[in-house]
C-alpha positions in Angstrom: 77.4 233.7 298.6 78.5 232.6 302.0 77.8 229.0 301.0 79.5 229.5 297.6 78.7 230.9 294.2 75.1 230.8 293.1 74.2 227.3 291.7 77.7 226.0 292.5 77.7 222.3 293.7 74.0 222.3 294.3 73.4 219.0 292.5 74.8 215.5 293.3 74.9 212.1 291.7 74.1 209.2 294.1 75.1 205.5 293.4 72.2 203.4 294.5 73.8 200.0 295.0 76.5 201.4 297.3 74.3 204.1 298.9 77.0 206.8 298.5 77.4 210.1 296.7 79.6 209.8 293.7 83.1 211.3 293.3 85.3 211.3 290.2 88.1 209.6 292.3 85.9 206.5 292.6 83.5 206.8 289.6 86.1 208.1 287.0 83.5 208.0 284.2 81.8 211.1 285.8 84.2 213.3 283.7 82.4 212.2 280.5 79.6 214.6 281.5 79.9 218.3 280.9 77.6 221.2 282.0 76.8 224.7 280.8 74.3 227.4 281.7 71.5 228.0 279.2 72.2 231.8 279.4 75.5 232.9 280.9 74.2 236.3 281.8 70.9 235.2 283.3 70.9 231.5 283.7 67.7 229.5 284.6 68.8 226.0 283.6 71.9 223.9 283.4 72.4 221.8 280.3 74.1 218.4 280.8 75.8 216.6 277.9 77.4 213.1 277.6 80.4 212.5 275.3 79.8 208.9 274.3 77.1 207.2 272.3 76.9 204.2 274.6 76.8 203.4 278.3 80.2 203.7 279.9 82.3 200.5 279.3 79.4 198.9 277.5 79.8 199.7 273.8 76.8 197.6 272.8 74.4 199.5 275.1 73.6 202.5 273.0 72.2 205.7 274.4 70.7 208.8 272.7 72.5 212.0 272.0 69.9 214.2 273.7 71.0 216.8 276.3 69.5 216.9 279.8 68.0 220.3 280.8 67.7 220.9 284.5 66.1 223.9 286.3 68.6 225.6 288.6 65.8 226.0 291.1 63.6 222.9 290.9 60.4 222.6 292.8 61.1 220.2 295.7 57.5 219.9 296.9 56.6 216.2 297.2 60.0 214.9 296.2 61.6 211.9 298.0 64.5 212.8 300.2 67.8 210.9 300.4 70.1 211.0 303.4 73.8 211.1 302.4 77.0 211.6 304.3 79.8 213.4 302.4 83.2 213.7 304.0 81.7 212.8 307.4 79.2 215.7 307.1 75.6 214.4 306.7 72.9 216.1 304.7 69.5 215.4 303.0 69.1 215.8 299.2 65.9 215.9 297.1 65.6 213.1 294.6 64.6 214.7 291.3 63.5 211.2 290.1 61.9 210.1 287.0 63.4 211.1 283.7 66.5 212.7 285.4 67.5 209.4 287.1 66.9 207.4 284.0 69.0 209.7 281.8 72.0 209.4 284.1 71.5 205.7 284.8 71.3 204.8 281.1 74.7 206.4 280.6 76.5 205.2 283.6 75.2 201.7 283.1 74.0 201.3 286.7 71.3 202.9 288.8 71.9 206.5 289.8 69.8 209.1 291.5 70.1 212.8 290.7 69.9 214.9 293.9 69.3 218.6 294.6 70.3 220.2 297.9 67.6 222.9 297.9 67.6 224.9 301.1 69.6 222.2 303.0 73.2 222.5 303.9 76.1 220.5 305.4 78.1 221.3 308.5 81.7 222.4 308.1 83.9 220.1 310.2 87.4 219.8 311.7 89.5 223.0 311.8 88.1 224.2 308.4 85.7 226.8 309.8 87.2 230.3 310.0 86.6 230.6 313.8 88.3 227.3 314.6 91.3 228.1 312.3 91.5 231.6 313.6 91.6 230.4 317.3 94.3 227.9 316.5 96.4 230.6 314.7 96.0 233.0 317.6 96.9 230.4 320.3 100.1 229.5 318.4 101.1 233.2 318.1 100.3 233.8 321.8 102.5 230.8 322.7 105.4 232.0 320.5 104.9 235.4 318.7 108.0 234.8 316.7 106.6 231.5 315.3 103.9 233.1 313.0 101.4 230.3 312.4 103.6 227.5 313.5 103.5 225.2 316.5 105.7 227.4 318.8 108.1 224.6 319.4 105.6 222.6 321.4 105.7 219.5 319.3 102.8 217.2 318.3 101.3 217.2 321.8 101.1 221.0 322.0 99.6 221.1 318.5 97.0 218.5 319.6 96.1 220.4 322.7 95.7 223.6 320.6 93.4 221.8 318.2 91.3 220.3 321.0 91.0 223.7 322.7 89.9 225.4 319.5 87.3 222.8 318.7 85.8 223.1 322.2 85.8 226.9 321.9 83.9 226.7 318.6 81.2 224.6 320.3 81.0 226.5 323.6 81.5 229.9 322.2 84.3 232.4 322.2 84.6 236.1 323.0 86.5 236.7 319.7 85.1 236.2 316.3 87.4 235.8 313.3 86.7 237.0 309.8 85.0 234.5 307.5 81.4 233.5 307.6 80.4 229.8 308.1 76.8 229.2 307.1 77.4 225.6 306.1 78.3 224.2 302.7 76.4 222.7 299.8 77.8 219.6 298.0 81.2 221.2 297.8 83.8 218.9 299.4 84.6 220.8 302.7 84.4 224.5 302.1 82.5 227.0 299.9 85.6 228.2 297.9 88.7 226.6 296.5 91.4 228.9 295.3 94.3 227.8 293.1 97.0 229.8 291.2 97.9 229.4 287.5 101.6 229.6 288.5 101.3 226.4 290.5 99.3 224.7 287.7 102.2 225.6 285.3 104.5 223.8 287.7 102.3 220.7 287.6 102.2 220.9 283.8 106.0 221.0 283.5 106.1 217.6 285.2 104.5 216.1 282.1 106.2 215.4 278.7 105.5 217.7 275.8 102.1 217.0 274.3 100.4 215.9 277.5 98.2 218.4 279.2 97.2 218.8 282.8 93.8 220.4 282.5 93.4 223.0 285.3 89.7 222.0 285.7 90.9 218.7 287.2 91.8 220.6 290.3 88.1 221.6 290.5 88.7 225.2 291.7 86.0 227.8 291.7 88.5 230.7 291.8 91.7 230.7 289.7 94.3 233.4 290.4 96.8 234.5 287.8 99.9 236.6 288.3 101.4 235.0 291.4 105.1 235.7 291.9 106.0 232.1 292.4 104.5 228.6 292.3 102.9 227.3 295.5 103.0 230.7 297.2 99.2 230.3 297.9 100.2 227.7 300.5 100.7 230.7 302.8 97.8 232.9 301.8 95.5 233.7 304.7 93.3 236.5 303.3 92.6 237.8 299.8 90.7 240.8 298.5 89.1 240.3 295.1 88.3 243.6 293.3 89.2 247.2 294.0 85.9 249.0 294.2 83.1 249.2 296.8 81.9 245.7 295.8 85.3 244.1 296.5 85.1 240.8 298.4 87.4 239.5 301.1 88.2 235.8 301.3 89.6 234.1 304.4 91.6 230.9 303.5 91.7 228.4 306.3 93.3 225.2 305.1 95.1 223.4 302.4 93.4 221.2 299.8 94.8 217.6 299.8 94.6 215.8 296.5 93.6 212.3 295.4 93.7 210.2 292.3 91.0 212.1 290.5 93.9 214.1 289.0 95.0 211.0 287.1 91.7 210.6 285.1 91.7 211.0 281.4 88.7 213.2 280.5 88.5 211.7 277.0 88.1 208.1 278.1 86.7 208.3 281.7 89.5 206.1 282.9 92.9 206.6 284.5 95.2 208.1 281.9 97.5 205.7 280.1 100.4 208.2 279.7 102.4 210.2 282.2 99.4 212.4 282.9 97.9 209.3 284.5 100.7 209.5 287.1 100.4 213.1 288.0 99.3 212.4 291.5 102.5 210.4 292.1 104.6 213.1 290.5 103.1 215.7 292.9 103.6 213.5 295.9 107.4 213.7 295.4 107.6 217.3 296.8 104.0 218.5 297.5 103.3 216.4 300.6 103.6 219.5 302.7 100.6 219.2 305.0 101.3 216.9 308.0 97.5 216.6 308.6 97.2 214.8 305.2 100.7 213.4 305.0 100.1 211.0 302.1 98.4 213.5 299.8 100.0 216.4 297.8 98.6 219.9 298.4 97.3 222.0 295.6 95.2 225.1 296.5 93.5 226.6 299.6 90.0 226.3 300.9 88.2 229.5 302.0 85.2 231.4 303.2 83.7 234.8 302.3 84.2 237.5 305.0 81.1 239.3 306.3 79.8 241.9 304.0 80.0 245.3 305.8 76.8 247.1 306.7 75.4 249.3 304.0 76.8 247.0 301.3 74.3 244.8 299.6 76.6 242.0 298.5 80.2 241.2 297.6 81.0 240.6 293.9 83.6 238.4 292.4 84.0 238.6 288.7 86.4 237.2 286.1 89.2 239.6 285.6 89.0 241.1 289.1 92.3 242.2 290.7 93.4 240.0 293.6 95.4 241.4 296.5 97.0 239.2 299.2 96.1 241.0 302.4 97.6 238.5 304.9 100.0 235.6 304.8 100.7 232.8 307.3 104.2 232.4 308.7 103.9 228.6 308.1 101.6 226.3 306.3 98.4 225.3 308.1 97.7 221.8 309.2 94.5 220.1 308.0 92.6 218.3 310.8 89.5 216.4 309.9 87.3 213.6 311.4 87.7 210.4 309.4 89.8 212.2 306.8 88.7 211.6 303.2 90.1 213.8 300.4 89.0 214.5 296.9 
């Protein structure tokens, strides 16, 4: 679970003519595909469905209505490998080829490859890793204990120095380890876990006229927390405990999630929404550009990592309905620092 929930973000679509992995921000028609496990209790396959009877934007190019069934643990022996770089972090994916690629290509209307990450992983970059984020936080507190997680009044130069020091420490080693395990990531954007609160989603929903819905799945979280006292309080969450029993998990949240125009996509058409919902990114930009490290993008949610499971405990468990406790808050919002920043 250190690299995310089982089977989460293990597959990727790859656009052949551009040689890039596909994101809904750029290939908006990706939302026309839906997935589900064959057996929610003991899944062995993921079932993919497509909502149209024709290739996207090509009504005359009809496609069949059949589902695509994919093993959750495909055999990678003998498969071609494809080198991809996602958010500056390179990786190799296995090309599942043949019928899989054709099924997707027919529906997108251009050549697509369907990739599986297998046992590969991507490196976590910038100040996203728990140890880098923890070192930055500690340096700021050491400089000015009253400043919480802020910059200690040192201005942008002091912040830059702190960042450089933390990044060097993460490479050369440090005598202090911070909670949160970094074992790399799959095809998730930049971290294994993304936490959002229902309270903040309700705030986003209120920005739309009656009758228009902001589907919470557009924020692509893998953990949704209900019962927060106020909207956007998760901006300051540093550590969470999920569950109350011996299998409870601790999550270390390191950075904000900066948003892009994928929020504007209409899931019914595969295009940017025609109504006010198609302008939700701009609506959020009015007051949610709160991270100076991604100053043009509104923040919604926090990226995080699972803390190390204590000795004698087989594994952490996170289940729907678990109680969530905020163990630690930051004094100020964190600052996202990333090489060649690209957000989704």
